[in-house]
SEMIDREN-71616 format. One record per residue (C-alpha): residue number from 1; chain; x, y, z. Coordinates in steps of 0.05 Angstrom, whole numbers, plus 5000, padded with zeros to 4 digits. Example, Ala and Ser with C-alpha at 12.3 -4.5 7.8 and 13.67 -1.06 7.14 Angstrom:
2
+-----+-------+------+------+------+
|   n | chain |    u |    v |    w |
+-----+-------+------+------+------+
|   1 |     A | 5246 | 4910 | 5156 |
|   2 |     A | 5273 | 4979 | 5143 |
+-----+-------+------+------+------+
//
This chain:
286
+-----+-------+------+------+------+
|   n | chain |    u |    v |    w |
+-----+-------+------+------+------+
|   1 |     A | 5842 | 8500 | 7224 |
|   2 |     A | 5788 | 8535 | 7265 |
|   3 |     A | 5785 | 8610 | 7258 |
|   4 |     A | 5756 | 8648 | 7318 |
|   5 |     A | 5752 | 8721 | 7338 |
|   6 |     A | 5782 | 8739 | 7405 |
|   7 |     A | 5753 | 8804 | 7433 |
|   8 |     A | 5792 | 8801 | 7499 |
|   9 |     A | 5859 | 8806 | 7463 |
|  10 |     A | 5871 | 8858 | 7410 |
|  11 |     A | 5876 | 8806 | 7355 |
|  12 |     A | 5827 | 8810 | 7298 |
|  13 |     A | 5837 | 8738 | 7278 |
|  14 |     A | 5861 | 8677 | 7316 |
|  15 |     A | 5879 | 8613 | 7280 |
|  16 |     A | 5875 | 8551 | 7323 |
|  17 |     A | 5894 | 8478 | 7306 |
|  18 |     A | 5837 | 8435 | 7283 |
|  19 |     A | 5818 | 8383 | 7335 |
|  20 |     A | 5756 | 8353 | 7305 |
|  21 |     A | 5771 | 8312 | 7242 |
|  22 |     A | 5696 | 8304 | 7229 |
|  23 |     A | 5686 | 8379 | 7221 |
|  24 |     A | 5667 | 8396 | 7149 |
|  25 |     A | 5676 | 8471 | 7164 |
|  26 |     A | 5622 | 8491 | 7117 |
|  27 |     A | 5611 | 8557 | 7153 |
|  28 |     A | 5685 | 8574 | 7143 |
|  29 |     A | 5681 | 8556 | 7070 |
|  30 |     A | 5621 | 8602 | 7063 |
|  31 |     A | 5661 | 8660 | 7094 |
|  32 |     A | 5715 | 8647 | 7042 |
|  33 |     A | 5665 | 8641 | 6985 |
|  34 |     A | 5697 | 8699 | 6947 |
|  35 |     A | 5764 | 8662 | 6948 |
|  36 |     A | 5729 | 8599 | 6925 |
|  37 |     A | 5701 | 8636 | 6865 |
|  38 |     A | 5770 | 8664 | 6849 |
|  39 |     A | 5796 | 8593 | 6848 |
|  40 |     A | 5737 | 8573 | 6804 |
|  41 |     A | 5756 | 8627 | 6754 |
|  42 |     A | 5829 | 8607 | 6758 |
|  43 |     A | 5814 | 8534 | 6745 |
|  44 |     A | 5769 | 8549 | 6686 |
|  45 |     A | 5814 | 8600 | 6652 |
|  46 |     A | 5879 | 8563 | 6663 |
|  47 |     A | 5855 | 8499 | 6631 |
|  48 |     A | 5861 | 8525 | 6560 |
|  49 |     A | 5901 | 8588 | 6570 |
|  50 |     A | 5950 | 8601 | 6513 |
|  51 |     A | 5916 | 8550 | 6468 |
|  52 |     A | 5895 | 8566 | 6397 |
|  53 |     A | 5823 | 8542 | 6403 |
|  54 |     A | 5813 | 8559 | 6476 |
|  55 |     A | 5745 | 8540 | 6505 |
|  56 |     A | 5726 | 8505 | 6440 |
|  57 |     A | 5765 | 8446 | 6467 |
|  58 |     A | 5708 | 8435 | 6516 |
|  59 |     A | 5666 | 8417 | 6455 |
|  60 |     A | 5720 | 8387 | 6409 |
|  61 |     A | 5744 | 8335 | 6460 |
|  62 |     A | 5676 | 8300 | 6472 |
|  63 |     A | 5659 | 8303 | 6397 |
|  64 |     A | 5726 | 8271 | 6377 |
|  65 |     A | 5720 | 8219 | 6432 |
|  66 |     A | 5649 | 8203 | 6410 |
|  67 |     A | 5670 | 8196 | 6338 |
|  68 |     A | 5727 | 8149 | 6359 |
|  69 |     A | 5679 | 8106 | 6399 |
|  70 |     A | 5630 | 8105 | 6341 |
|  71 |     A | 5684 | 8080 | 6293 |
|  72 |     A | 5719 | 8030 | 6339 |
|  73 |     A | 5663 | 8003 | 6383 |
|  74 |     A | 5603 | 8016 | 6339 |
|  75 |     A | 5627 | 8002 | 6268 |
|  76 |     A | 5686 | 7955 | 6279 |
|  77 |     A | 5669 | 7918 | 6343 |
|  78 |     A | 5594 | 7921 | 6327 |
|  79 |     A | 5575 | 7933 | 6400 |
|  80 |     A | 5499 | 7946 | 6402 |
|  81 |     A | 5471 | 8009 | 6431 |
|  82 |     A | 5399 | 7987 | 6448 |
|  83 |     A | 5372 | 8017 | 6384 |
|  84 |     A | 5398 | 8087 | 6401 |
|  85 |     A | 5440 | 8124 | 6348 |
|  86 |     A | 5512 | 8111 | 6365 |
|  87 |     A | 5532 | 8185 | 6370 |
|  88 |     A | 5476 | 8198 | 6418 |
|  89 |     A | 5489 | 8136 | 6459 |
|  90 |     A | 5564 | 8148 | 6469 |
|  91 |     A | 5556 | 8223 | 6481 |
|  92 |     A | 5504 | 8211 | 6534 |
|  93 |     A | 5554 | 8168 | 6572 |
|  94 |     A | 5613 | 8214 | 6561 |
|  95 |     A | 5578 | 8277 | 6587 |
|  96 |     A | 5569 | 8246 | 6656 |
|  97 |     A | 5634 | 8207 | 6657 |
|  98 |     A | 5677 | 8268 | 6638 |
|  99 |     A | 5650 | 8308 | 6696 |
| 100 |     A | 5666 | 8254 | 6747 |
| 101 |     A | 5734 | 8239 | 6716 |
| 102 |     A | 5755 | 8312 | 6714 |
| 103 |     A | 5734 | 8323 | 6787 |
| 104 |     A | 5774 | 8262 | 6808 |
| 105 |     A | 5836 | 8276 | 6766 |
| 106 |     A | 5842 | 8349 | 6787 |
| 107 |     A | 5825 | 8343 | 6860 |
| 108 |     A | 5875 | 8286 | 6867 |
| 109 |     A | 5930 | 8338 | 6857 |
| 110 |     A | 5905 | 8387 | 6909 |
| 111 |     A | 5963 | 8385 | 6959 |
| 112 |     A | 6021 | 8377 | 6911 |
| 113 |     A | 5994 | 8426 | 6859 |
| 114 |     A | 5979 | 8481 | 6910 |
| 115 |     A | 6037 | 8472 | 6960 |
| 116 |     A | 6065 | 8539 | 6940 |
| 117 |     A | 6000 | 8573 | 6962 |
| 118 |     A | 5986 | 8531 | 7023 |
| 119 |     A | 6055 | 8546 | 7052 |
| 120 |     A | 6046 | 8622 | 7049 |
| 121 |     A | 5977 | 8641 | 7073 |
| 122 |     A | 5920 | 8611 | 7113 |
| 123 |     A | 5852 | 8596 | 7083 |
| 124 |     A | 5808 | 8533 | 7088 |
| 125 |     A | 5845 | 8482 | 7046 |
| 126 |     A | 5781 | 8450 | 7025 |
| 127 |     A | 5767 | 8512 | 6984 |
| 128 |     A | 5813 | 8487 | 6929 |
| 129 |     A | 5780 | 8419 | 6915 |
| 130 |     A | 5711 | 8449 | 6923 |
| 131 |     A | 5728 | 8503 | 6871 |
| 132 |     A | 5750 | 8448 | 6823 |
| 133 |     A | 5683 | 8412 | 6830 |
| 134 |     A | 5647 | 8478 | 6817 |
| 135 |     A | 5690 | 8499 | 6757 |
| 136 |     A | 5680 | 8431 | 6726 |
| 137 |     A | 5605 | 8444 | 6729 |
| 138 |     A | 5616 | 8498 | 6676 |
| 139 |     A | 5649 | 8447 | 6631 |
| 140 |     A | 5594 | 8398 | 6645 |
| 141 |     A | 5539 | 8446 | 6625 |
| 142 |     A | 5576 | 8464 | 6561 |
| 143 |     A | 5581 | 8390 | 6542 |
| 144 |     A | 5509 | 8379 | 6565 |
| 145 |     A | 5486 | 8433 | 6517 |
| 146 |     A | 5526 | 8398 | 6463 |
| 147 |     A | 5489 | 8333 | 6479 |
| 148 |     A | 5423 | 8370 | 6476 |
| 149 |     A | 5442 | 8397 | 6407 |
| 150 |     A | 5453 | 8326 | 6381 |
| 151 |     A | 5391 | 8304 | 6419 |
| 152 |     A | 5346 | 8355 | 6383 |
| 153 |     A | 5379 | 8340 | 6316 |
| 154 |     A | 5365 | 8265 | 6320 |
| 155 |     A | 5294 | 8277 | 6343 |
| 156 |     A | 5284 | 8324 | 6284 |
| 157 |     A | 5310 | 8271 | 6236 |
| 158 |     A | 5260 | 8220 | 6260 |
| 159 |     A | 5296 | 8183 | 6316 |
| 160 |     A | 5247 | 8157 | 6368 |
| 161 |     A | 5269 | 8170 | 6440 |
| 162 |     A | 5228 | 8168 | 6503 |
| 163 |     A | 5245 | 8224 | 6553 |
| 164 |     A | 5208 | 8216 | 6618 |
| 165 |     A | 5199 | 8242 | 6689 |
| 166 |     A | 5268 | 8214 | 6709 |
| 167 |     A | 5295 | 8279 | 6680 |
| 168 |     A | 5279 | 8309 | 6748 |
| 169 |     A | 5335 | 8266 | 6777 |
| 170 |     A | 5389 | 8304 | 6739 |
| 171 |     A | 5409 | 8349 | 6798 |
| 172 |     A | 5412 | 8287 | 6842 |
| 173 |     A | 5458 | 8253 | 6791 |
| 174 |     A | 5503 | 8314 | 6791 |
| 175 |     A | 5507 | 8313 | 6867 |
| 176 |     A | 5527 | 8239 | 6866 |
| 177 |     A | 5581 | 8252 | 6815 |
| 178 |     A | 5607 | 8313 | 6852 |
| 179 |     A | 5611 | 8277 | 6919 |
| 180 |     A | 5643 | 8215 | 6888 |
| 181 |     A | 5695 | 8254 | 6848 |
| 182 |     A | 5711 | 8301 | 6906 |
| 183 |     A | 5715 | 8245 | 6958 |
| 184 |     A | 5759 | 8199 | 6916 |
| 185 |     A | 5802 | 8258 | 6894 |
| 186 |     A | 5818 | 8284 | 6964 |
| 187 |     A | 5832 | 8214 | 6989 |
| 188 |     A | 5884 | 8205 | 6933 |
| 189 |     A | 5910 | 8275 | 6944 |
| 190 |     A | 5920 | 8261 | 7018 |
| 191 |     A | 5958 | 8197 | 7002 |
| 192 |     A | 6002 | 8228 | 6948 |
| 193 |     A | 6034 | 8274 | 6999 |
| 194 |     A | 6070 | 8212 | 7024 |
| 195 |     A | 6067 | 8164 | 6965 |
| 196 |     A | 6082 | 8207 | 6904 |
| 197 |     A | 6077 | 8150 | 6853 |
| 198 |     A | 6002 | 8145 | 6865 |
| 199 |     A | 5990 | 8206 | 6822 |
| 200 |     A | 6019 | 8170 | 6762 |
| 201 |     A | 5966 | 8115 | 6771 |
| 202 |     A | 5906 | 8161 | 6776 |
| 203 |     A | 5896 | 8177 | 6702 |
| 204 |     A | 5909 | 8104 | 6683 |
| 205 |     A | 5861 | 8080 | 6737 |
| 206 |     A | 5806 | 8127 | 6715 |
| 207 |     A | 5812 | 8102 | 6643 |
| 208 |     A | 5806 | 8030 | 6667 |
| 209 |     A | 5747 | 8049 | 6711 |
| 210 |     A | 5711 | 8076 | 6649 |
| 211 |     A | 5711 | 8007 | 6618 |
| 212 |     A | 5678 | 7981 | 6682 |
| 213 |     A | 5623 | 8032 | 6670 |
| 214 |     A | 5569 | 8026 | 6616 |
| 215 |     A | 5596 | 8085 | 6575 |
| 216 |     A | 5610 | 8046 | 6511 |
| 217 |     A | 5561 | 7989 | 6521 |
| 218 |     A | 5491 | 7980 | 6548 |
| 219 |     A | 5478 | 7940 | 6611 |
| 220 |     A | 5430 | 7897 | 6571 |
| 221 |     A | 5489 | 7868 | 6533 |
| 222 |     A | 5518 | 7836 | 6597 |
| 223 |     A | 5500 | 7772 | 6631 |
| 224 |     A | 5463 | 7778 | 6699 |
| 225 |     A | 5528 | 7762 | 6736 |
| 226 |     A | 5567 | 7814 | 6697 |
| 227 |     A | 5511 | 7865 | 6709 |
| 228 |     A | 5517 | 7853 | 6784 |
| 229 |     A | 5591 | 7867 | 6784 |
| 230 |     A | 5586 | 7928 | 6739 |
| 231 |     A | 5530 | 7956 | 6782 |
| 232 |     A | 5578 | 7956 | 6841 |
| 233 |     A | 5611 | 8015 | 6806 |
| 234 |     A | 5572 | 8075 | 6832 |
| 235 |     A | 5578 | 8111 | 6766 |
| 236 |     A | 5541 | 8056 | 6729 |
| 237 |     A | 5473 | 8073 | 6757 |
| 238 |     A | 5486 | 8148 | 6745 |
| 239 |     A | 5499 | 8137 | 6671 |
| 240 |     A | 5443 | 8087 | 6664 |
| 241 |     A | 5394 | 8135 | 6697 |
| 242 |     A | 5417 | 8192 | 6652 |
| 243 |     A | 5406 | 8150 | 6590 |
| 244 |     A | 5339 | 8125 | 6615 |
| 245 |     A | 5316 | 8196 | 6630 |
| 246 |     A | 5333 | 8225 | 6561 |
| 247 |     A | 5331 | 8165 | 6515 |
| 248 |     A | 5286 | 8114 | 6549 |
| 249 |     A | 5344 | 8065 | 6542 |
| 250 |     A | 5360 | 8015 | 6597 |
| 251 |     A | 5326 | 8013 | 6664 |
| 252 |     A | 5316 | 8059 | 6723 |
| 253 |     A | 5336 | 8021 | 6786 |
| 254 |     A | 5324 | 8061 | 6849 |
| 255 |     A | 5361 | 8010 | 6892 |
| 256 |     A | 5424 | 8018 | 6850 |
| 257 |     A | 5416 | 8093 | 6851 |
| 258 |     A | 5408 | 8093 | 6927 |
| 259 |     A | 5471 | 8050 | 6932 |
| 260 |     A | 5509 | 8100 | 6889 |
| 261 |     A | 5486 | 8158 | 6933 |
| 262 |     A | 5505 | 8123 | 6998 |
| 263 |     A | 5572 | 8100 | 6969 |
| 264 |     A | 5588 | 8170 | 6945 |
| 265 |     A | 5571 | 8203 | 7012 |
| 266 |     A | 5612 | 8150 | 7049 |
| 267 |     A | 5672 | 8163 | 7004 |
| 268 |     A | 5665 | 8238 | 7014 |
| 269 |     A | 5661 | 8229 | 7090 |
| 270 |     A | 5724 | 8185 | 7090 |
| 271 |     A | 5758 | 8235 | 7044 |
| 272 |     A | 5744 | 8293 | 7091 |
| 273 |     A | 5774 | 8253 | 7149 |
| 274 |     A | 5837 | 8240 | 7109 |
| 275 |     A | 5840 | 8312 | 7085 |
| 276 |     A | 5832 | 8342 | 7154 |
| 277 |     A | 5885 | 8297 | 7182 |
| 278 |     A | 5936 | 8308 | 7127 |
| 279 |     A | 5929 | 8384 | 7121 |
| 280 |     A | 5957 | 8393 | 7191 |
| 281 |     A | 6027 | 8371 | 7172 |
| 282 |     A | 6029 | 8361 | 7097 |
| 283 |     A | 6081 | 8417 | 7088 |
| 284 |     A | 6130 | 8371 | 7124 |
| 285 |     A | 6122 | 8317 | 7071 |
| 286 |     A | 6105 | 8354 | 7006 |
+-----+-------+------+------+------+
//
């Protein structure tokens, strides 16, 4: 919806139907930034509200998952980790993967989960998925600090790692993950207004996608053909670059990273088109 002020009439606000599906309406989102931040607070607080451990789950979940990977994939399956301590290797992959997965899972429920709000008052609908991406940043930084804690510990105990200038790419990696998670999420959210059973496949699909990403194995373990197919997953280069930056493990491939960036922006663009089209009449189908 386009919001304009009409001085000729005595209306203070005029809401007109959106005619341009390519309009990102960033200016309108900025005007509603206070509402976006309210949604950010709601998303963060509601996640573990009425739980015993509360925000500690942000730390407990990646630690337990890392321990599980260490036991199953490291000790039982004996999957190598390029000489990096298993806890550090798995946690470095999970930190990035969890941010993308949470953005995708939560934004994919935008229309159905917020129908009760959308049907009562006008505000830019994109404010909801954008707030989810921002609130997940809080979780990301908590888990990133957890990773840094293990990182410092292993260095202090004599583990040799090779941090390098690729650390400067961290904001760029975050942007790729945010665009990819937001774009895929709003595409799925737009489709679930008509095809409800898609939401049941999202969590399962994200789990399968993780195994097509080098979270639990290094790219060096794969054959050249397998590496090519895995690199088609835009999250692969993100995780590989993160590991290379902090651990010196793997390779930094700028071509793969550029592909991930272009793919993510394209998905976000397509997602905005879907979202703008569906939000006009989604109340008739939700």
